[in-house]
C-alpha positions as CSV (number, residue, x, y, z in Angstrom):
1,M,54.9,74.1,156.4
2,K,55.0,73.2,152.9
3,L,54.3,69.2,152.3
4,E,55.8,67.9,149.3
5,R,54.4,64.4,149.2
6,R,53.5,61.6,146.8
7,H,50.1,61.8,145.5
8,L,49.7,58.6,144.0
9,C,50.8,54.9,144.5
10,L,49.3,52.7,141.8
11,Y,50.9,49.5,143.3
12,P,51.7,49.6,147.1
13,S,54.7,47.6,148.4
14,L,54.1,44.2,147.4
15,G,55.2,42.8,150.8
16,G,55.2,39.2,150.7
17,S,54.8,38.8,146.8
18,V,56.6,38.8,143.9
19,A,58.9,42.0,145.2
20,Q,59.7,40.2,148.2
21,Y,60.6,37.0,146.2
22,K,63.0,39.1,143.8
23,R,64.5,40.7,147.1
24,K,65.1,37.4,148.7
25,L,66.9,35.9,145.5
26,A,69.0,38.8,145.2
27,L,70.0,39.2,149.0
28,E,70.8,35.3,148.7
29,K,73.6,36.4,146.1
30,G,75.2,39.2,148.1
31,A,73.6,41.5,150.9
32,L,74.0,44.7,149.3
33,L,73.6,43.4,145.9
34,L,71.3,45.7,143.4
35,N,67.9,44.4,143.3
36,T,65.4,47.4,142.9
37,I,65.7,49.3,139.4
38,C,63.8,52.6,139.3
39,F,62.7,54.5,136.2
40,D,61.7,57.8,135.4
41,A,59.4,58.2,132.6
42,D,59.2,61.2,130.4
43,D,62.2,61.7,128.4
44,T,63.7,58.4,129.9
45,L,61.3,55.9,128.7
46,W,59.0,58.0,126.0
47,Q,59.4,61.4,124.1
48,N,58.1,64.0,126.1
49,E,60.6,67.5,125.7
50,R,60.8,67.5,122.3
51,F,56.8,68.1,121.9
52,F,57.2,70.7,124.7
53,K,59.7,72.4,122.3
54,L,57.6,72.1,119.2
55,N,54.6,73.6,120.8
56,Q,56.5,76.5,122.5
57,D,57.5,77.3,118.5
58,R,53.9,77.3,117.9
59,F,53.4,79.8,121.1
60,A,55.9,82.0,119.6
61,Q,54.4,81.9,115.9
62,L,51.1,83.0,117.6
63,L,52.6,86.1,119.2
64,S,55.0,86.9,116.9
65,D,53.8,90.5,116.3
66,V,54.0,91.2,120.1
67,A,57.4,89.6,121.2
68,E,60.9,88.3,119.6
69,P,60.9,84.3,120.2
70,A,63.9,84.5,122.6
71,H,62.1,87.3,124.5
72,L,59.0,85.3,124.6
73,A,60.8,82.2,125.8
74,E,62.4,83.9,128.9
75,N,59.2,85.2,130.0
76,L,57.6,81.7,129.5
77,L,60.4,79.8,131.5
78,A,59.9,82.5,134.1
79,A,56.1,81.6,134.4
80,E,56.6,78.0,134.6
81,R,59.4,78.4,137.3
82,R,56.7,80.5,139.2
83,N,53.8,78.2,138.6
84,I,55.1,74.9,139.4
85,E,54.0,75.3,143.0
86,H,50.8,76.3,141.9
87,Y,50.1,73.8,139.0
88,G,53.0,71.2,139.2
89,Y,54.6,69.8,136.2
90,G,53.2,68.7,132.8
91,V,50.9,70.0,129.9
92,K,48.5,71.6,132.2
93,G,51.0,74.2,133.6
94,F,52.6,74.5,130.7
95,T,49.2,75.4,129.0
96,L,48.3,77.7,131.8
97,S,51.7,79.4,131.9
98,M,51.7,80.2,128.1
99,I,48.2,81.6,128.6
100,E,49.8,83.9,131.5
101,T,52.6,84.9,129.3
102,A,50.5,85.8,126.6
103,L,48.6,88.2,128.8
104,Q,51.8,89.5,130.4
105,M,53.3,90.2,126.9
106,T,50.1,92.0,125.5
107,D,48.9,94.1,128.7
108,N,45.9,91.6,129.0
109,R,44.8,92.6,125.3
110,V,45.4,89.2,123.9
111,S,42.6,88.4,121.5
112,G,40.2,85.5,122.5
113,Q,41.6,83.5,119.4
114,I,44.8,83.1,120.4
115,I,43.9,82.3,124.1
116,A,41.5,79.5,122.0
117,E,44.4,78.2,120.1
118,I,46.8,77.8,123.1
119,I,44.3,75.6,124.9
120,A,44.1,73.7,121.8
121,I,48.0,73.6,121.8
122,G,47.5,72.0,125.1
123,R,44.5,69.6,124.5
124,E,46.6,68.2,121.6
125,M,49.7,67.7,123.8
126,H,47.6,65.9,126.2
127,N,46.1,63.7,123.5
128,H,49.3,62.8,121.6
129,P,50.1,59.4,121.3
130,V,53.4,57.7,123.4
131,E,56.2,57.3,121.7
132,L,59.0,54.8,123.4
133,L,62.5,55.9,123.3
134,P,65.0,53.2,121.6
135,G,65.8,50.4,123.8
136,A,63.0,51.1,126.6
137,K,60.7,48.3,126.0
138,D,63.8,45.8,125.7
139,A,65.7,47.1,128.7
140,I,62.5,46.9,131.0
141,Q,61.6,43.3,129.6
142,T,65.1,42.0,130.3
143,L,65.5,43.5,133.7
144,S,62.0,42.5,135.1
145,S,62.9,38.8,135.3
146,D,65.4,39.5,137.6
147,F,64.7,42.9,139.3
148,Q,62.1,44.7,141.0
149,L,61.0,47.4,138.9
150,L,59.7,50.9,140.0
151,L,58.3,53.7,137.8
152,I,58.9,57.2,140.1
153,T,57.5,60.0,137.7
154,K,56.5,63.5,138.3
155,G,53.8,65.2,136.5
156,D,50.0,65.3,136.3
157,L,48.4,62.0,137.8
158,F,45.4,61.6,135.0
159,H,47.9,62.5,132.1
160,Q,50.9,60.4,133.7
161,E,48.4,57.7,134.0
162,R,47.4,57.9,130.4
163,K,50.8,57.5,129.2
164,L,51.5,54.4,131.5
165,A,48.6,52.8,130.0
166,Q,49.5,53.8,126.5
167,S,53.1,52.6,126.7
168,G,52.3,48.8,127.5
169,L,54.9,49.0,130.2
170,G,52.7,49.1,133.1
171,E,52.4,45.4,133.8
172,L,56.2,45.1,133.6
173,F,56.5,47.3,137.0
174,D,56.2,46.0,140.5
175,G,55.2,49.7,141.7
176,V,54.5,53.0,140.3
177,E,55.1,56.2,142.2
178,I,53.5,59.6,140.4
179,V,55.0,62.3,142.8
180,S,54.5,66.2,142.9
181,E,58.4,66.7,143.3
182,K,61.5,64.7,143.3
183,H,64.4,65.0,146.2
184,A,66.3,63.2,148.3
185,E,64.0,63.0,151.2
186,L,61.4,61.5,148.5
187,Y,63.5,58.9,147.5
188,R,64.4,57.8,151.3
189,D,60.4,57.8,151.8
190,I,60.0,55.5,148.7
191,F,62.7,53.4,149.7
192,S,61.7,53.0,153.4
193,G,58.0,52.4,152.6
194,R,58.9,49.7,150.4
195,G,61.6,47.8,152.5
196,I,64.4,48.8,150.2
197,I,67.8,49.2,151.4
198,P,69.1,52.2,149.3
199,A,72.5,50.7,148.2
200,T,70.5,47.9,146.6
201,A,68.6,50.7,144.3
202,A,69.3,52.3,141.4
203,M,67.4,55.2,139.7
204,V,67.7,55.5,135.8
205,G,66.7,58.9,134.4
206,N,67.3,61.6,132.0
207,S,67.4,64.5,134.6
208,L,70.5,65.1,137.0
209,K,68.5,67.2,139.2
210,S,65.6,65.1,139.6
211,D,66.5,61.6,139.1
212,V,70.1,61.2,139.6
213,N,71.6,63.4,142.1
214,P,68.6,63.0,144.7
215,A,68.8,59.2,144.5
216,I,72.7,59.2,145.1
217,E,71.9,61.4,148.0
218,A,69.3,59.1,149.3
219,G,72.0,56.4,149.0
220,G,71.2,55.0,146.0
221,W,72.8,54.4,142.6
222,G,72.3,57.2,140.2
223,V,72.0,56.2,136.4
224,Y,72.1,58.9,133.9
225,V,70.7,58.6,130.6
226,P,70.7,62.1,128.6
227,S,68.1,63.0,126.4
228,D,68.8,65.2,123.1
229,L,66.6,68.0,124.7
230,T,66.9,68.9,128.6
231,W,64.3,71.4,130.1
232,E,66.3,74.4,131.6
233,L,64.5,74.0,134.9
234,E,66.1,70.3,135.1
235,V,69.5,71.3,134.4
236,A,71.9,70.2,137.2
237,D,76.1,69.3,137.6
238,A,76.6,65.8,137.2
239,P,78.6,63.8,140.1
240,S,81.0,62.3,137.9
241,R,83.5,61.4,140.9
242,H,80.6,59.7,142.9
243,P,81.0,55.9,143.0
244,R,77.3,55.3,142.7
245,Y,77.2,57.4,139.5
246,R,76.9,56.0,136.1
247,K,76.4,57.3,132.6
248,I,75.1,55.4,129.7
249,R,74.1,56.7,126.3
250,S,70.6,55.0,125.8
251,L,68.6,52.4,127.9
252,A,70.0,49.7,125.7
253,A,73.1,49.6,127.5
254,L,71.5,49.3,130.8
255,P,71.0,45.7,131.3
256,K,74.8,45.2,130.8
257,L,75.8,48.2,133.1
258,V,73.6,46.7,135.8
259,E,75.3,43.1,135.4
260,T,78.7,44.7,135.7
261,I,77.6,46.5,138.9
262,C,76.1,43.6,140.3
263,R,79.5,41.6,139.7
264,N,81.5,44.6,141.1
265,I,79.9,45.2,144.2
């Protein structure tokens, strides 16, 4: 049986401390009032896909003599899809998929120089400084005083830890979950493990597939914050008619949206 489990919980359920106190205050105002706001990280709090696209273009330039950019992109995406279950999400999987695609497109004749340049691309991506998206810091600071905040993100464990530390937002979260995959069962597991009633939690993210739809399926709210670029493997239909679905243009609008939801529940 294939297991898809959380592989890191930086901050366990806080039990009788801050998180419980926040929940108590919220529950005193209304049994199902929102009291937990969960956030995705990549392309929700900070830039991510833009760097992947830029470096995919660099990869296309390296192999311009053997493949058209569109054909190369198709093969790279296919490799990424195959390799998710082996390498997971993030820069490492992307780098290995570029190497695999380069070998495939050249019948294993790609030069050592090109392989070295692909590895260099991956290293540069891994070391790139975090760039917070507009409104992210202000929204989290505003909400942290009244709500339990959780970060639920997938990707490489070491890299996500590093980006969170660089972001300066880590201390504002009551809990952090770095996971291998996001689906309804995973959200139910997190909610249950932290003593959260699903209907009192909202998941905020740029991915309908990983953030919004499974959180709603798990019984929570889904808040969609579209990003300028969306990875093809994260595309899904919006549950536009679902009563617990909301869409905002940026995180700057999130505190007002949360206030409105709480007022109308």
